[in-house]
N, C-alpha and C positions, 0 to 999 in steps of 0.2 A: 567547353570552358574548361581550365587548367585548376583543379581544386586543391588549395594548397592548406594539408593537415594543418594545425597547431595545436601543440599540446600542453595541458595545464598538470603541472604537477608541483605539490606541495613542496616548498623549499622548507618547513619544519620537520622536525622530528615525529615520527608516527604517537610515542605519548605527549609530546605538546599538542599536537594536530588534535587529538580525541581532547584534551582537557579543554581547547579554546574551542573546540564543536559543543561541549556541554556547555560554557559559561555562555555564546550568543545563544543554546537553546535556554538557560534560564530568562535571558532576556527576551524572549519571545519571536525569536527567530530559529524557523524549525532547523533538523539535523541535515537536511538534505541542499536545504537553502545555505547554509552556516559554512558547510564544508567544500561548498562550490564558491563560495564565497571568498574564503580564504583564498583558494587555490590560484582563481583569476585575479585578484588581488597581488599576487606574488608570481606573475607570471615569468618566465626563466627574461631575462635579459635581450639574448639573442632573437627575441621577435622583436622586441622595439625597437632594435638595427633594422630592419626591413618594414615596419609597418607602423601607422601611428595608433596608438595606445587603443581609441575610439574606433580604428579598424579592424584592431584584434579582435575587441569584444563584438563587434560586427560578425566576423566571421566564425565568432565559438556560439553567438546564437544561431548560425546558418548550421554547423556542424551539430549542434544539439548538445553540445559541450556545456550551454548555461539555457536553464528551462525557461520557456516562454508562455506569457498567460495572455489570454487572450483579450478577457471581458477584466477579473479581479486585480491582475497587476499586482502580482507577488514582489517584484521588486520595487514596488512601489511602496509596500509597507515594511520592507527590510529597513528603505532607505529612510522612512519615516520614524522606525523605530532608536536607527542609530542617530538619526539628527537630535532627537528627543533625550537620547540615553542620557547625557551629564546631568540634566534637571531628572533623570529618571532617578539616579542614583545619590543623588541628594538627598533623595525625598525617601529612598530606603532604610533610614536607621529608624526615623522614627514608626517606619513599616514594623519593621521587626518586633520597636517594642509592644505594638499593639496586638503583632501575632504570639508573641509572649504570653502576654496578658491574654488572650485569648487562648491560650491553649492550658493556663495555668488553669483558669475558671473552667473548662471544661476538666481537667480533671479533677479537680474538686467535684463536679456535677458527676462524675465517672464514678468516685470513691462512693461519694454518696447514696447514690443506685446500689452503687456494688453490694454496700453497706445495708441497704433499704432493702435488697434483694435477699440478702442472708436472713435477715430476719424473717422474711415474710415466708422462706424456705423451711427455716427453722419453725416456726409455725404449722407450717402445713403439713411437717411430718409429726407436730404435736397433735394434732387433730387427726391424723392418719392413726397414732398409736392410738387415742382415748377411744374411737371407733374401732380399731380392731381390739383391743385390751377388753372393752365393754362385750362384744360377740365373747369371747375365750370365758370372760371371769363374770359377766353379770351374777352367777348362782352366789359369789361371795360377796355381795355387795351389801345385804342385810346384816350380816356377821361383821362385817368391818364398820356398818355405818352403828351398830349396839356397841361395839368395843371403843371407838371412835368416841361415843356418847360418857362412859363411863372416864375416860381419861379426861375429857373437857371439865367433868365435875371435880375430877382432882386438881387439874390442874390450876384451876379459878381459886380454890381451897386452897392448896400450896400457896399460890404466887400472893393472896392476902397475906399470908401468914407471913411470908418473905418481905413484904413492903412494911408491914407493920415492924416486923424485928430488926432491920434497916432504919428503921426513923425511930427507933426507940434506942437498940445498943448494937450494936457489931460485933463487940465482944463478948457478947453475952451467946454468940452460937455456940454450940454444942458440936464436935466431933462426929462424924458417922460413926464411930464406933461407941460413942456413949445411947446408952439405954433406955434413956429417958425422952420426955414428949418435946424436949425444944427445938426450937428452929436451930437445922444444921447447916455448918457452913457448906457442905455439899449444893446443896440446894442454890445456896447466890453462887458457886463455882459453876455450876449450872447451868444459872440463868444467863450467866458472862459468858455459856458457850464454849467451854474449857470439855474437854472430851473425856469420858468416861473414865479411859487409862489414868488420867493427871490427877482425877476426885480419889481413885482407888489408892491413889499412890499418897494422896493427901489425909487418907481417912482418918489417920490419927488425929492431927490438928483440930482444935476450937476455934471458935473467933478469934479468942486471947491471944492463942500461940502463934494464930495467924500474922497479926496485924505486927507480933512482934520478932517474927521470921525474918532474918535478910534472905528473902531467897535466892539472890544473884552469888549471895557469900557463901551459902550453905548447898547450891544445887546446882549442877551443869545440866544445859541444852539436851547432853545428850543424855541425860536421866529419863528425858519424856522423848514424847512420838517425833517431835520435829523442833528445829529453833523456832519457826512462829510459832507453837504450842507453847512452850518457853516462854516467846516475849510475848504473848497475852496473857497467863498466867503471872506476869512481873508487871503487868501494865493494871491487870487486876487488885492486884496487890497495893498497886501506888493508890488507885482510883478510894479503894478501902479504909488504907490508910489516913489520907488526906479528908477522909471522912465526906468523899463525893460519892457514893455508891449505884447514885441511881446517871452518874454521868457513864458508869462505864455499863450499866444493864438499862436498856432501853424499857421504858414501862406504861402502864396506862393510854399513854395518848402520844405515842411517839411522831404522830403528826404534826403537833405541836410545834411552831417554830422556834419556840424559845429551848427547846429538849436540845440538849446537848449533843443528839444526833444528828440536829441542822446546823446548830450554832457553829460547832467547832471547825477552822477552815481545815483542820489537818488529821481528826482523830479516826473520821470514818470513809478516808478514803480507800478503794480499793487499789490493789497493786498497779493494775491498767492506768488507773487515775492519778494515781501518786508519781507513777513511773514520768506520763506526760505532763505534770505540773513541774517535777523537778528539773526534766531537760529542757520543755520549752521556754517556760518562765523563770526558772530560776539556771538555767544553763549549767547541769550540773550534770557531768558525764558519768554515769553508771551502767555495768554491764547490765546490759536487760536482761539477758538469759538470765543470769545469776540472781536477778535482785524478783524476775517472776518466779522462778522457779522455786524462792524459798517465800514467795505471794509476800512481801513485806508490804503490810500494810498500813493505815497513817500510824494507828496507836501503837504497831509493832516496831515501825519507824525509832516513835520519839520514846522508845523503851532501850532502844539500841545506845550503846556504851563505844568508846573510844575502841576497847580491845576488842568487841564486836568486830568494829569495821577492819580494824589492823591485821585483826587474824587471819587464820588459815583460809577460814571461809569467805572470807569479801577479799582480802587481800589488798586494803585501799591503802593509799599515803596518809600520814596522819595531817598534811597539810588540806590537802581534799576533804577530809574528814570533817578540820575545823571550819571550811568553807560551806559545807554540808550544814 
């Protein structure tokens, strides 16, 4: 028996052959069968002059150049895939949408779990610090407890004093330099969260002077510890000047939903939440690093002027500032 060897070489360029093989593989046809298929389908015309097409395929099976499956009939599977391919492709866009939605949902779940993991990792670290600190410092606790008891009593007394004075008259607040027993402006500034450095720089002012002072006209932010500290002072000044002292000082029962702490949609936003609000809901593009590095909270944002935004610190255009 004379065996005529038939060569099956692809007529495609190597790069195109690789691309075609990958595509067939994505459709469910294995890499090996895909390579064989594209080569057999492009058998050189010189063989077709001597043999019928099916005869060529018979010979290639006999020569082992086309794989043969006895039971699971792999070429039947290939044929079924290719026959159904037009319908399969028609369904692909909707499946892409489904997969995209699934990916988005999973990414949200991953982010949620990552955030939750960070919270619990932080809690674990805090608990470990508590336990380790107790072992090292438990002898100090009685002294700390006694000191905190004294501070508690003084705080309660001063708190009542400040609230009574604010209800009565802001102008009658005395300066820190005053030797009288009157309630001082410094206690109000302290309750507003201003730093000791700022309080001492304003120690000469009483309530009357403070209300009539043009904070932004007479002072620059560089005089204070930070831009944010300066804007906190401006916010405090504005609230006191408008006779809304308790809008800037959470007191008595801040959990009350009517309290300004909860009722105002902007004032008590921290920098992270405010940035997400401006970017997500209002689509305002702001330099995130700059915004957060200066810790621009809601109350600070409300006190910022056109000069602040367009100045060298933020360098924003007037058009963007007007939109903001």
